[in-house]
N, CA, C and O atoms as CSV, one atom per row, in Angstrom:
chain,resi,resn,atom,element,x,y,z
A,1,MET,N,N,28.729,152.071,172.362
A,1,MET,CA,C,28.371,152.408,171.008
A,1,MET,C,C,28.872,153.831,170.732
A,1,MET,O,O,28.726,154.724,171.567
A,2,ALA,N,N,29.439,154.016,169.597
A,2,ALA,CA,C,29.916,155.338,169.204
A,2,ALA,C,C,29.344,155.675,167.837
A,2,ALA,O,O,29.210,154.809,166.973
A,3,THR,N,N,29.018,156.919,167.660
A,3,THR,CA,C,28.487,157.360,166.382
A,3,THR,C,C,29.239,158.600,165.934
A,3,THR,O,O,29.834,159.315,166.741
A,4,LEU,N,N,29.199,158.834,164.654
A,4,LEU,CA,C,29.695,160.077,164.087
A,4,LEU,C,C,28.471,160.860,163.664
A,4,LEU,O,O,27.556,160.310,163.050
A,5,GLY,N,N,28.453,162.090,163.976
A,5,GLY,CA,C,27.301,162.898,163.615
A,5,GLY,C,C,27.032,163.912,164.698
A,5,GLY,O,O,27.931,164.311,165.439
A,6,ASP,N,N,25.815,164.312,164.779
A,6,ASP,CA,C,25.404,165.346,165.710
A,6,ASP,C,C,25.378,164.790,167.132
A,6,ASP,O,O,24.547,163.932,167.429
A,7,PRO,N,N,26.260,165.250,168.019
A,7,PRO,CA,C,26.277,164.727,169.391
A,7,PRO,C,C,25.019,165.070,170.177
A,7,PRO,O,O,24.736,164.438,171.194
A,8,LEU,N,N,24.263,166.060,169.720
A,8,LEU,CA,C,23.024,166.388,170.417
A,8,LEU,C,C,21.970,165.299,170.240
A,8,LEU,O,O,21.054,165.186,171.055
A,9,ILE,N,N,22.091,164.495,169.181
A,9,ILE,CA,C,21.214,163.320,169.030
A,9,ILE,C,C,21.470,162.376,170.199
A,9,ILE,O,O,20.526,161.855,170.793
A,10,ASP,N,N,22.732,162.154,170.531
A,10,ASP,CA,C,23.055,161.278,171.661
A,10,ASP,C,C,22.499,161.846,172.966
A,10,ASP,O,O,22.001,161.095,173.805
A,11,LEU,N,N,22.578,163.143,173.140
A,11,LEU,CA,C,22.027,163.756,174.346
A,11,LEU,C,C,20.509,163.585,174.376
A,11,LEU,O,O,19.944,163.252,175.418
A,12,GLY,N,N,19.855,163.808,173.257
A,12,GLY,CA,C,18.402,163.611,173.187
A,12,GLY,C,C,18.007,162.176,173.499
A,12,GLY,O,O,17.026,161.934,174.201
A,13,ASN,N,N,18.774,161.224,172.974
A,13,ASN,CA,C,18.501,159.813,173.267
A,13,ASN,C,C,18.681,159.521,174.753
A,13,ASN,O,O,17.869,158.816,175.353
A,14,SER,N,N,19.726,160.052,175.335
A,14,SER,CA,C,19.977,159.829,176.761
A,14,SER,C,C,18.870,160.429,177.623
A,14,SER,O,O,18.437,159.820,178.601
A,15,LEU,N,N,18.422,161.607,177.260
A,15,LEU,CA,C,17.408,162.274,178.066
A,15,LEU,C,C,16.037,161.631,177.943
A,15,LEU,O,O,15.171,161.874,178.783
A,16,ALA,N,N,15.818,160.816,176.916
A,16,ALA,CA,C,14.557,160.082,176.817
A,16,ALA,C,C,14.416,159.106,177.982
A,16,ALA,O,O,13.303,158.772,178.386
A,17,TYR,N,N,15.535,158.656,178.514
A,17,TYR,CA,C,15.537,157.746,179.661
A,17,TYR,C,C,15.562,158.493,180.997
A,17,TYR,O,O,15.409,157.875,182.051
A,18,TRP,N,N,15.753,159.808,180.964
A,18,TRP,CA,C,15.896,160.616,182.171
A,18,TRP,C,C,14.513,160.900,182.735
A,18,TRP,O,O,13.702,161.555,182.080
A,19,VAL,N,N,14.238,160.425,183.916
A,19,VAL,CA,C,12.930,160.578,184.534
A,19,VAL,C,C,13.002,161.666,185.600
A,19,VAL,O,O,13.925,161.695,186.414
A,20,GLN,N,N,12.019,162.554,185.582
A,20,GLN,CA,C,11.928,163.641,186.560
A,20,GLN,C,C,10.792,163.361,187.536
A,20,GLN,O,O,9.898,162.565,187.250
A,21,ALA,N,N,10.835,164.015,188.676
A,21,ALA,CA,C,9.811,163.830,189.705
A,21,ALA,C,C,8.417,164.207,189.203
A,21,ALA,O,O,7.428,163.652,189.681
A,22,ASP,N,N,8.317,165.134,188.252
A,22,ASP,CA,C,7.003,165.576,187.776
A,22,ASP,C,C,6.523,164.822,186.534
A,22,ASP,O,O,5.523,165.213,185.932
A,23,ASP,N,N,7.211,163.757,186.142
A,23,ASP,CA,C,6.787,162.960,184.989
A,23,ASP,C,C,5.568,162.110,185.328
A,23,ASP,O,O,5.306,161.813,186.494
A,24,ASP,N,N,4.830,161.725,184.293
A,24,ASP,CA,C,3.658,160.882,184.503
A,24,ASP,C,C,4.068,159.444,184.844
A,24,ASP,O,O,5.254,159.112,184.839
A,25,ARG,N,N,3.088,158.607,185.137
A,25,ARG,CA,C,3.378,157.245,185.607
A,25,ARG,C,C,4.060,156.397,184.546
A,25,ARG,O,O,4.828,155.497,184.887
A,26,PHE,N,N,3.803,156.656,183.277
A,26,PHE,CA,C,4.451,155.867,182.232
A,26,PHE,C,C,5.943,156.173,182.165
A,26,PHE,O,O,6.766,155.262,182.078
A,27,MET,N,N,6.283,157.447,182.205
A,27,MET,CA,C,7.697,157.815,182.198
A,27,MET,C,C,8.382,157.310,183.468
A,27,MET,O,O,9.513,156.828,183.420
A,28,ARG,N,N,7.699,157.423,184.590
A,28,ARG,CA,C,8.294,156.980,185.846
A,28,ARG,C,C,8.518,155.468,185.844
A,28,ARG,O,O,9.426,154.977,186.514
A,29,ALA,N,N,7.699,154.728,185.096
A,29,ALA,CA,C,7.869,153.275,185.009
A,29,ALA,C,C,9.147,152.901,184.249
A,29,ALA,O,O,9.639,151.781,184.385
A,30,LEU,N,N,9.680,153.816,183.465
A,30,LEU,CA,C,10.908,153.575,182.710
A,30,LEU,C,C,12.167,153.815,183.537
A,30,LEU,O,O,13.272,153.488,183.102
A,31,ARG,N,N,12.003,154.379,184.712
A,31,ARG,CA,C,13.158,154.804,185.506
A,31,ARG,C,C,14.080,153.630,185.827
A,31,ARG,O,O,13.648,152.598,186.340
A,32,ARG,N,N,15.354,153.815,185.511
A,32,ARG,CA,C,16.389,152.825,185.826
A,32,ARG,C,C,17.492,153.432,186.696
A,32,ARG,O,O,18.297,152.707,187.282
A,33,GLN,N,N,17.525,154.754,186.776
A,33,GLN,CA,C,18.488,155.467,187.601
A,33,GLN,C,C,17.695,156.400,188.520
A,33,GLN,O,O,16.525,156.671,188.250
A,34,PRO,N,N,18.296,156.887,189.583
A,34,PRO,CA,C,17.571,157.756,190.525
A,34,PRO,C,C,17.490,159.210,190.063
A,34,PRO,O,O,17.697,160.123,190.862
A,35,THR,N,N,17.195,159.433,188.798
A,35,THR,CA,C,17.189,160.782,188.251
A,35,THR,C,C,16.006,161.619,188.725
A,35,THR,O,O,15.980,162.829,188.501
A,36,ASP,N,N,15.032,160.997,189.375
A,36,ASP,CA,C,13.858,161.724,189.847
A,36,ASP,C,C,13.947,162.111,191.319
A,36,ASP,O,O,12.985,162.632,191.884
A,37,ARG,N,N,15.073,161.864,191.930
A,37,ARG,CA,C,15.252,162.129,193.359
A,37,ARG,C,C,15.590,163.608,193.609
A,37,ARG,O,O,16.131,164.286,192.736
A,38,PRO,N,N,15.263,164.090,194.806
A,38,PRO,CA,C,15.597,165.482,195.144
A,38,PRO,C,C,17.093,165.755,194.941
A,38,PRO,O,O,17.951,164.960,195.326
A,39,GLY,N,N,17.367,166.885,194.333
A,39,GLY,CA,C,18.745,167.289,194.095
A,39,GLY,C,C,19.278,166.903,192.720
A,39,GLY,O,O,20.322,167.404,192.300
A,40,MET,N,N,18.575,166.018,192.014
A,40,MET,CA,C,19.019,165.635,190.672
A,40,MET,C,C,18.617,166.724,189.681
A,40,MET,O,O,17.619,167.419,189.872
A,41,LEU,N,N,19.397,166.856,188.639
A,41,LEU,CA,C,19.095,167.845,187.609
A,41,LEU,C,C,17.854,167.432,186.822
A,41,LEU,O,O,17.578,166.243,186.663
A,42,THR,N,N,17.118,168.411,186.338
A,42,THR,CA,C,16.022,168.145,185.416
A,42,THR,C,C,16.607,167.952,184.014
A,42,THR,O,O,17.785,168.232,183.792
A,43,ARG,N,N,15.802,167.482,183.083
A,43,ARG,CA,C,16.278,167.348,181.697
A,43,ARG,C,C,16.741,168.696,181.160
A,43,ARG,O,O,17.758,168.784,180.471
A,44,SER,N,N,16.002,169.726,181.476
A,44,SER,CA,C,16.369,171.066,181.017
A,44,SER,C,C,17.716,171.494,181.599
A,44,SER,O,O,18.543,172.079,180.899
A,45,GLU,N,N,17.931,171.203,182.872
A,45,GLU,CA,C,19.203,171.551,183.511
A,45,GLU,C,C,20.361,170.729,182.952
A,45,GLU,O,O,21.470,171.240,182.799
A,46,VAL,N,N,20.106,169.460,182.648
A,46,VAL,CA,C,21.147,168.622,182.034
A,46,VAL,C,C,21.530,169.188,180.678
A,46,VAL,O,O,22.710,169.277,180.340
A,47,THR,N,N,20.523,169.569,179.907
A,47,THR,CA,C,20.770,170.136,178.577
A,47,THR,C,C,21.593,171.411,178.683
A,47,THR,O,O,22.553,171.597,177.935
A,48,GLU,N,N,21.226,172.279,179.597
A,48,GLU,CA,C,21.967,173.529,179.768
A,48,GLU,C,C,23.396,173.262,180.234
A,48,GLU,O,O,24.335,173.892,179.748
A,49,TYR,N,N,23.562,172.341,181.163
A,49,TYR,CA,C,24.898,171.981,181.642
A,49,TYR,C,C,25.751,171.443,180.489
A,49,TYR,O,O,26.920,171.803,180.349
A,50,TYR,N,N,25.153,170.582,179.671
A,50,TYR,CA,C,25.861,170.027,178.515
A,50,TYR,C,C,26.295,171.144,177.570
A,50,TYR,O,O,27.433,171.163,177.099
A,51,ARG,N,N,25.391,172.062,177.301
A,51,ARG,CA,C,25.721,173.182,176.408
A,51,ARG,C,C,26.884,174.005,176.959
A,51,ARG,O,O,27.797,174.368,176.218
A,52,GLN,N,N,26.850,174.295,178.250
A,52,GLN,CA,C,27.911,175.094,178.864
A,52,GLN,C,C,29.254,174.380,178.817
A,52,GLN,O,O,30.272,174.986,178.482
A,53,ARG,N,N,29.258,173.099,179.149
A,53,ARG,CA,C,30.513,172.349,179.224
A,53,ARG,C,C,31.063,171.983,177.851
A,53,ARG,O,O,32.280,171.922,177.673
A,54,SER,N,N,30.183,171.737,176.873
A,54,SER,CA,C,30.647,171.281,175.561
A,54,SER,C,C,30.921,172.430,174.596
A,54,SER,O,O,31.701,172.292,173.654
A,55,GLY,N,N,30.273,173.559,174.841
A,55,GLY,CA,C,30.418,174.670,173.919
A,55,GLY,C,C,29.438,174.632,172.756
A,55,GLY,O,O,29.448,175.523,171.907
A,56,TYR,N,N,28.591,173.607,172.709
A,56,TYR,CA,C,27.586,173.538,171.648
A,56,TYR,C,C,26.481,174.536,171.937
A,56,TYR,O,O,25.927,174.563,173.035
A,57,ALA,N,N,26.168,175.347,170.957
A,57,ALA,CA,C,25.053,176.281,171.063
A,57,ALA,C,C,23.937,175.740,170.171
A,57,ALA,O,O,23.830,176.100,168.999
A,58,ALA,N,N,23.125,174.886,170.737
A,58,ALA,CA,C,22.142,174.155,169.944
A,58,ALA,C,C,20.896,174.956,169.622
A,58,ALA,O,O,20.086,174.528,168.801
A,59,GLY,N,N,20.729,176.094,170.242
A,59,GLY,CA,C,19.482,176.809,170.033
A,59,GLY,C,C,18.355,176.020,170.677
A,59,GLY,O,O,18.462,175.602,171.830
A,60,ASP,N,N,17.284,175.818,169.939
A,60,ASP,CA,C,16.140,175.074,170.454
A,60,ASP,C,C,16.455,173.579,170.439
A,60,ASP,O,O,16.774,173.017,169.391
A,61,PHE,N,N,16.363,172.944,171.593
A,61,PHE,CA,C,16.694,171.528,171.752
A,61,PHE,C,C,15.485,170.614,171.488
A,61,PHE,O,O,15.604,169.393,171.593
A,62,THR,N,N,14.337,171.190,171.150
A,62,THR,CA,C,13.093,170.428,171.015
A,62,THR,C,C,13.219,169.268,170.048
A,62,THR,O,O,12.760,168.168,170.355
A,63,PHE,N,N,13.826,169.477,168.894
A,63,PHE,CA,C,13.970,168.388,167.913
A,63,PHE,C,C,14.634,167.176,168.545
A,63,PHE,O,O,14.196,166.046,168.332
A,64,TYR,N,N,15.678,167.399,169.315
A,64,TYR,CA,C,16.439,166.305,169.912
A,64,TYR,C,C,15.638,165.578,170.991
A,64,TYR,O,O,15.748,164.362,171.148
A,65,GLU,N,N,14.833,166.340,171.731
A,65,GLU,CA,C,13.956,165.714,172.724
A,65,GLU,C,C,12.934,164.807,172.036
A,65,GLU,O,O,12.713,163.674,172.464
A,66,VAL,N,N,12.317,165.308,170.977
A,66,VAL,CA,C,11.315,164.531,170.239
A,66,VAL,C,C,11.955,163.287,169.642
A,66,VAL,O,O,11.411,162.189,169.759
A,67,PHE,N,N,13.094,163.452,169.011
A,67,PHE,CA,C,13.785,162.317,168.400
A,67,PHE,C,C,14.071,161.241,169.446
A,67,PHE,O,O,13.806,160.063,169.203
A,68,GLY,N,N,14.608,161.625,170.603
A,68,GLY,CA,C,14.937,160.660,171.652
A,68,GLY,C,C,13.711,159.923,172.166
A,68,GLY,O,O,13.749,158.706,172.342
A,69,LEU,N,N,12.626,160.645,172.408
A,69,LEU,CA,C,11.398,160.018,172.899
A,69,LEU,C,C,10.801,159.069,171.871
A,69,LEU,O,O,10.394,157.956,172.206
A,70,PHE,N,N,10.748,159.513,170.610
A,70,PHE,CA,C,10.177,158.659,169.573
A,70,PHE,C,C,11.040,157.423,169.354
A,70,PHE,O,O,10.514,156.327,169.162
A,71,ARG,N,N,12.340,157.585,169.382
A,71,ARG,CA,C,13.261,156.446,169.244
A,71,ARG,C,C,13.024,155.435,170.358
A,71,ARG,O,O,12.971,154.231,170.109
A,72,LEU,N,N,12.882,155.928,171.594
A,72,LEU,CA,C,12.635,155.024,172.709
A,72,LEU,C,C,11.279,154.335,172.570
A,72,LEU,O,O,11.145,153.165,172.929
A,73,ALA,N,N,10.278,155.038,172.057
A,73,ALA,CA,C,8.970,154.418,171.814
A,73,ALA,C,C,9.099,153.246,170.848
A,73,ALA,O,O,8.474,152.205,171.052
A,74,VAL,N,N,9.894,153.404,169.810
A,74,VAL,CA,C,10.109,152.330,168.830
A,74,VAL,C,C,10.824,151.149,169.490
A,74,VAL,O,O,10.461,149.997,169.253
A,75,ILE,N,N,11.823,151.424,170.306
A,75,ILE,CA,C,12.555,150.357,171.003
A,75,ILE,C,C,11.609,149.584,171.931
A,75,ILE,O,O,11.610,148.353,171.947
A,76,ILE,N,N,10.809,150.319,172.699
A,76,ILE,CA,C,9.858,149.687,173.631
A,76,ILE,C,C,8.850,148.839,172.855
A,76,ILE,O,O,8.530,147.725,173.269
A,77,GLN,N,N,8.358,149.353,171.750
A,77,GLN,CA,C,7.388,148.606,170.942
A,77,GLN,C,C,8.008,147.321,170.411
A,77,GLN,O,O,7.348,146.282,170.389
A,78,GLN,N,N,9.247,147.375,169.988
A,78,GLN,CA,C,9.943,146.193,169.474
A,78,GLN,C,C,10.122,145.152,170.577
A,78,GLN,O,O,9.924,143.960,170.341
A,79,ILE,N,N,10.491,145.588,171.765
A,79,ILE,CA,C,10.649,144.657,172.887
A,79,ILE,C,C,9.311,144.023,173.244
A,79,ILE,O,O,9.240,142.818,173.485
A,80,TYR,N,N,8.256,144.822,173.280
A,80,TYR,CA,C,6.942,144.311,173.651
A,80,TYR,C,C,6.422,143.290,172.643
A,80,TYR,O,O,5.904,142.248,173.043
A,81,ILE,N,N,6.548,143.561,171.362
A,81,ILE,CA,C,6.031,142.609,170.362
A,81,ILE,C,C,6.820,141.309,170.406
A,81,ILE,O,O,6.255,140.241,170.168
A,82,ARG,N,N,8.094,141.376,170.701
A,82,ARG,CA,C,8.878,140.145,170.866
A,82,ARG,C,C,8.341,139.331,172.040
A,82,ARG,O,O,8.283,138.103,171.974
A,83,TYR,N,N,7.950,140.016,173.114
A,83,TYR,CA,C,7.380,139.326,174.257
A,83,TYR,C,C,6.032,138.683,173.882
A,83,TYR,O,O,5.787,137.518,174.195
A,84,VAL,N,N,5.173,139.446,173.216
A,84,VAL,CA,C,3.848,138.949,172.808
A,84,VAL,C,C,3.981,137.731,171.900
A,84,VAL,O,O,3.189,136.795,172.009
A,85,ARG,N,N,4.952,137.727,171.022
A,85,ARG,CA,C,5.164,136.614,170.086
A,85,ARG,C,C,5.898,135.431,170.720
A,85,ARG,O,O,6.109,134.411,170.064
A,86,GLY,N,N,6.287,135.559,171.986
A,86,GLY,CA,C,6.977,134.472,172.671
A,86,GLY,C,C,8.449,134.363,172.318
A,86,GLY,O,O,9.078,133.340,172.586
A,87,GLN,N,N,9.008,135.417,171.715
A,87,GLN,CA,C,10.414,135.402,171.323
A,87,GLN,C,C,11.337,135.772,172.476
A,87,GLN,O,O,12.555,135.628,172.368
A,88,THR,N,N,10.768,136.247,173.574
A,88,THR,CA,C,11.482,136.509,174.818
A,88,THR,C,C,10.505,136.268,175.953
A,88,THR,O,O,9.295,136.401,175.769
A,89,THR,N,N,11.008,135.919,177.106
A,89,THR,CA,C,10.109,135.556,178.198
A,89,THR,C,C,10.293,136.407,179.443
A,89,THR,O,O,9.697,136.107,180.477
A,90,ASP,N,N,11.083,137.436,179.375
A,90,ASP,CA,C,11.302,138.294,180.536
A,90,ASP,C,C,9.962,138.918,180.951
A,90,ASP,O,O,9.372,139.666,180.171
A,91,PRO,N,N,9.476,138.628,182.150
A,91,PRO,CA,C,8.158,139.129,182.555
A,91,PRO,C,C,8.063,140.659,182.637
A,91,PRO,O,O,6.962,141.207,182.584
A,92,ARG,N,N,9.183,141.342,182.762
A,92,ARG,CA,C,9.143,142.818,182.771
A,92,ARG,C,C,8.609,143.363,181.453
A,92,ARG,O,O,8.004,144.435,181.423
A,93,PHE,N,N,8.830,142.631,180.364
A,93,PHE,CA,C,8.415,143.102,179.046
A,93,PHE,C,C,6.902,143.078,178.866
A,93,PHE,O,O,6.377,143.773,177.997
A,94,ALA,N,N,6.194,142.293,179.671
A,94,ALA,CA,C,4.736,142.241,179.587
A,94,ALA,C,C,4.107,143.584,179.932
A,94,ALA,O,O,2.999,143.886,179.487
A,95,LEU,N,N,4.802,144.385,180.716
A,95,LEU,CA,C,4.282,145.673,181.170
A,95,LEU,C,C,4.529,146.800,180.173
A,95,LEU,O,O,4.089,147.927,180.403
A,96,MET,N,N,5.211,146.526,179.092
A,96,MET,CA,C,5.624,147.586,178.169
A,96,MET,C,C,4.589,147.937,177.119
A,96,MET,O,O,4.783,148.892,176.368
A,97,GLY,N,N,3.494,147.194,177.044
A,97,GLY,CA,C,2.463,147.455,176.036
A,97,GLY,C,C,2.006,148.898,175.971
A,97,GLY,O,O,2.041,149.494,174.895
A,98,PRO,N,N,1.578,149.484,177.085
A,98,PRO,CA,C,1.087,150.867,177.015
A,98,PRO,C,C,2.190,151.926,176.984
A,98,PRO,O,O,1.901,153.109,176.809
A,99,MET,N,N,3.426,151.522,177.149
A,99,MET,CA,C,4.503,152.515,177.217
A,99,MET,C,C,4.838,153.128,175.863
A,99,MET,O,O,5.150,154.317,175.789
A,100,ALA,N,N,4.779,152.344,174.792
A,100,ALA,CA,C,5.115,152.901,173.471
A,100,ALA,C,C,4.154,154.020,173.085
A,100,ALA,O,O,4.613,155.085,172.672
A,101,PRO,N,N,2.828,153.826,173.202
A,101,PRO,CA,C,1.930,154.948,172.897
A,101,PRO,C,C,2.127,156.141,173.837
A,101,PRO,O,O,2.001,157.290,173.415
A,102,ALA,N,N,2.438,155.871,175.107
A,102,ALA,CA,C,2.668,156.968,176.059
A,102,ALA,C,C,3.901,157.777,175.661
A,102,ALA,O,O,3.895,159.004,175.752
A,103,LEU,N,N,4.957,157.094,175.220
A,103,LEU,CA,C,6.162,157.797,174.769
A,103,LEU,C,C,5.903,158.575,173.483
A,103,LEU,O,O,6.394,159.691,173.316
A,104,ALA,N,N,5.129,157.980,172.575
A,104,ALA,CA,C,4.791,158.687,171.335
A,104,ALA,C,C,3.977,159.942,171.654
A,104,ALA,O,O,4.173,160.987,171.034
A,105,LEU,N,N,3.068,159.837,172.619
A,105,LEU,CA,C,2.295,161.005,173.038
A,105,LEU,C,C,3.200,162.058,173.668
A,105,LEU,O,O,3.047,163.250,173.401
A,106,ALA,N,N,4.139,161.624,174.500
A,106,ALA,CA,C,5.091,162.567,175.097
A,106,ALA,C,C,5.890,163.271,174.012
A,106,ALA,O,O,6.123,164.477,174.097
A,107,ALA,N,N,6.310,162.531,172.993
A,107,ALA,CA,C,7.054,163.135,171.880
A,107,ALA,C,C,6.185,164.158,171.162
A,107,ALA,O,O,6.664,165.232,170.799
A,108,ALA,N,N,4.904,163.834,170.951
A,108,ALA,CA,C,3.997,164.771,170.281
A,108,ALA,C,C,3.786,166.025,171.119
A,108,ALA,O,O,3.700,167.128,170.578
A,109,GLN,N,N,3.702,165.861,172.435
A,109,GLN,CA,C,3.536,167.025,173.313
A,109,GLN,C,C,4.766,167.928,173.257
A,109,GLN,O,O,4.636,169.151,173.223
A,110,VAL,N,N,5.941,167.340,173.247
A,110,VAL,CA,C,7.164,168.140,173.133
A,110,VAL,C,C,7.203,168.815,171.753
A,110,VAL,O,O,7.567,169.985,171.635
A,111,ALA,N,N,6.825,168.061,170.717
A,111,ALA,CA,C,6.849,168.603,169.348
A,111,ALA,C,C,5.887,169.779,169.194
A,111,ALA,O,O,6.094,170.647,168.346
A,112,SER,N,N,4.847,169.806,170.005
A,112,SER,CA,C,3.884,170.915,169.900
A,112,SER,C,C,4.555,172.253,170.169
A,112,SER,O,O,4.046,173.294,169.751
A,113,ARG,N,N,5.699,172.241,170.868
A,113,ARG,CA,C,6.462,173.485,171.087
A,113,ARG,C,C,6.971,174.059,169.768
A,113,ARG,O,O,7.214,175.259,169.646
A,114,LEU,N,N,7.126,173.165,168.777
A,114,LEU,CA,C,7.602,173.611,167.459
A,114,LEU,C,C,6.436,173.949,166.536
A,114,LEU,O,O,6.643,174.310,165.377
A,115,GLY,N,N,5.225,173.833,167.041
A,115,GLY,CA,C,4.053,174.123,166.231
A,115,GLY,C,C,3.471,172.892,165.560
A,115,GLY,O,O,2.533,173.012,164.772
A,116,PHE,N,N,4.000,171.712,165.850
A,116,PHE,CA,C,3.485,170.477,165.273
A,116,PHE,C,C,2.101,170.204,165.858
A,116,PHE,O,O,1.914,170.271,167.073
A,117,LYS,N,N,1.147,169.902,165.006
A,117,LYS,CA,C,-0.230,169.691,165.473
A,117,LYS,C,C,-0.726,168.264,165.218
A,117,LYS,O,O,-1.833,167.931,165.640
A,118,GLY,N,N,0.046,167.418,164.546
A,118,GLY,CA,C,-0.449,166.108,164.122
A,118,GLY,C,C,-0.197,164.990,164.980
A,118,GLY,O,O,-0.594,163.868,164.664
């Protein structure tokens, strides 16, 4: 998939899937790559590396982190409701019920860095 627009949105979306060793159990349940293993970069380190290599000076990356997490929460919620309605039968989707609220909470916690209180 390719988009035109702010490439930092793509980075924020990618980092929503990036799991670190210090993440909670809900985030760790999303892990599909070994990003939480010793020696792997943290999300913050990935962001800094991207900035250095791309030349983008994004300033505060918080908006992009929140956007990526909230977007993933919506995707997870859509997959879960399809499972509940019997529109898909993959048993892995049965476990996604509590993940959407957990991701929304993670997004709210990140957003609190910007002063968001709601």
